[in-house]
C-alpha positions in Angstrom: 0.0 0.0 0.0 1.4 3.4 -1.0 1.7 6.5 1.1 -1.3 8.4 -0.3 -3.5 5.4 0.4 -2.1 5.1 3.9 -2.9 8.7 4.5 -6.5 8.2 3.3 -6.9 5.2 5.6 -5.4 7.2 8.5 -8.1 9.8 7.9 -10.8 7.1 8.2 -9.3 5.7 11.4 -9.2 9.2 13.0 -12.9 9.6 12.7 -14.0 7.5 15.7 -11.5 9.3 17.9 -12.7 12.7 16.6 -16.3 11.7 17.3 -15.5 10.4 20.8 -13.7 13.6 21.9 -16.4 16.0 20.4 -19.4 14.1 21.7 -18.0 13.4 25.1 -16.7 17.0 25.6 -19.9 18.3 27.2 -19.8 15.5 29.8 -16.2 16.0 30.6 -14.9 18.3 33.4 -12.3 19.4 30.8 -14.8 20.2 28.0 -12.4 22.8 26.4 -9.6 20.3 26.3 -11.8 17.6 24.7 -13.0 20.1 22.1 -9.5 21.2 21.3 -8.4 17.6 20.9 -11.4 16.9 18.6 -10.5 20.0 16.6 -6.8 19.0 16.3 -7.8 15.5 15.1 -10.1 17.1 12.6 -7.4 19.4 11.4 -4.9 16.6 11.1 -7.4 14.4 9.2 -8.1 17.4 6.9 -4.4 17.8 6.2 -4.2 14.1 5.2 -6.8 14.9 2.5 -4.6 17.7 1.2 -1.4 15.7 1.1 -2.7 12.3 -0.1 -3.9 13.8 -3.4 -0.8 16.0 -3.9 1.6 13.1 -3.3 -0.4 10.7 -5.5 -0.4 13.1 -8.4 3.2 14.3 -8.0 4.7 10.8 -7.8 2.3 8.9 -10.1 0.8 6.9 -7.2 -2.8 7.3 -8.2 -4.7 4.0 -7.7 -8.2 2.7 -8.1 -8.3 2.3 -4.3 -7.4 5.9 -3.8 -9.9 7.1 -6.4 -12.6 5.3 -4.5 -11.5 5.7 -0.9 -10.3 9.3 -0.9 -13.7 10.9 -1.6 -15.4 8.4 0.6 -13.0 9.3 3.5 -13.7 13.0 2.9 -17.4 12.5 3.1 -17.2 10.3 6.2 -15.1 12.9 8.0 -17.2 15.9 7.0 -20.5 14.2 7.6 -19.4 12.9 11.0 -18.4 16.4 12.0 -21.7 17.9 10.7 -23.8 15.3 12.6 -21.8 15.9 15.8 -22.2 19.6 15.5 -25.9 19.1 14.9 -26.3 17.0 18.0 -24.4 19.6 20.0 -26.8 22.3 18.8 -24.2 24.2 16.8 -25.6 23.6 13.3 -29.2 23.8 12.1 -30.6 20.5 10.7 -31.4 22.0 7.3 -27.7 22.9 6.8 -26.7 19.3 7.5 -29.4 18.0 5.3 -28.4 20.2 2.4 -24.7 19.3 2.7 -25.2 15.6 3.2 -27.8 15.5 0.3 -25.3 17.2 -2.0 -22.7 14.5 -1.2 -25.1 11.7 -1.9 -26.3 13.3 -5.2 -22.7 13.9 -6.5 -21.6 10.4 -5.4 -24.5 8.9 -7.3 -23.8 11.1 -10.3 -20.1 10.0 -10.3 -21.2 6.3 -10.1 -23.4 6.8 -13.2 -20.6 8.6 -15.0 -18.1 5.9 -14.0 -20.3 3.2 -15.6 -20.0 5.1 -18.8 -16.2 5.4 -18.5 -16.4 9.1 -17.6 -14.4 10.5 -14.7 -15.7 13.6 -13.2 -12.9 15.6 -11.7 -13.4 18.0 -8.8 -14.1 21.6 -10.0 -13.0 24.8 -8.5 -16.5 25.1 -6.9 -16.2 21.7 -5.4 -12.8 22.4 -4.0 -14.0 25.8 -2.6 -17.0 24.0 -1.0 -14.7 21.5 0.7 -12.3 24.2 2.0 -15.2 26.3 3.3 -16.9 23.4 5.0 -13.6 22.4 6.7 -12.9 25.9 7.9 -16.4 26.2 9.2 -16.2 22.9 11.0 -12.8 23.8 12.6 -14.1 27.2 13.7 -17.3 25.8 15.2 -15.4 23.0 17.0 -13.4 25.7 18.8 -16.7 27.0 20.2 -15.2 30.4 20.9 -17.0 33.4 22.3 -15.8 37.0 22.0 -18.2 39.8 22.8 -17.9 43.4 21.6 -20.6 45.8 22.5 -23.0 43.0 23.5 -22.5 41.2 20.2 -20.8 37.8 20.2 -18.4 38.3 17.3 -17.5 34.6 17.1 -21.2 33.6 16.9 -21.7 36.1 14.0 -18.6 34.8 12.2 -19.8 31.2 12.7 -23.2 32.1 11.2 -21.5 33.7 8.2 -19.3 30.6 7.7 -22.3 28.4 7.9 -24.1 30.4 5.2 -21.0 30.6 3.0 -20.3 26.8 3.2 -24.0 26.1 2.5 -24.1 28.5 -0.5 -20.9 27.0 -2.0 -22.3 23.5 -1.4 -25.4 24.4 -3.5 -23.4 26.3 -6.2 -21.0 23.3 -6.5 -23.9 20.9 -6.9 -25.5 23.0 -9.7 -22.1 23.4 -11.3 -21.5 19.6 -11.4 -25.0 18.9 -12.8 -24.9 21.6 -15.4 -21.4 20.8 -16.6 -22.1 17.1 -16.7 -25.7 17.0 -17.8 -24.8 14.8 -20.8 -24.0 12.0 -18.3 -27.6 11.6 -17.5 -28.7 11.9 -21.1 -26.6 8.8 -21.9 -28.4 6.8 -19.3 -31.8 7.0 -20.9 
């Protein structure tokens, strides 16, 4: 097994530890420490996503396993974080539904394209969506509070990040569907 695939698997294996620390944080006398550990695990897992692809492309280590497992590992990580933040009351359910639905739709779309021998590469919108979601999750996991003039600046920033990530999620979905509409035509 090559290094990019090991990094992808490491990302998957980090998810249960991330979930443990974030979900048990409220019950811990050291809630802030648990949340910080969860955030660090999430950041480390996110970095493996950055490096596995770069290494695979740079050194010609792209494999079918990596093509399949890398996007799956990303979805598992992000969806786990979103569901945890939902259960902690930090994300509205509709945001989680929109983001998770987009992931299912694009995954299904890619499967249909793959059956026809078409590989749908990530677009600029898709990459922007992923980055915005990860930044949002990292920020929300920190659960910071900073008040100026009676306004919690961190809560406002968190809300802005939620709306930006959700908007980019929808834009990237529309972008994929419009650019690849012929994939569905071929299936009729």
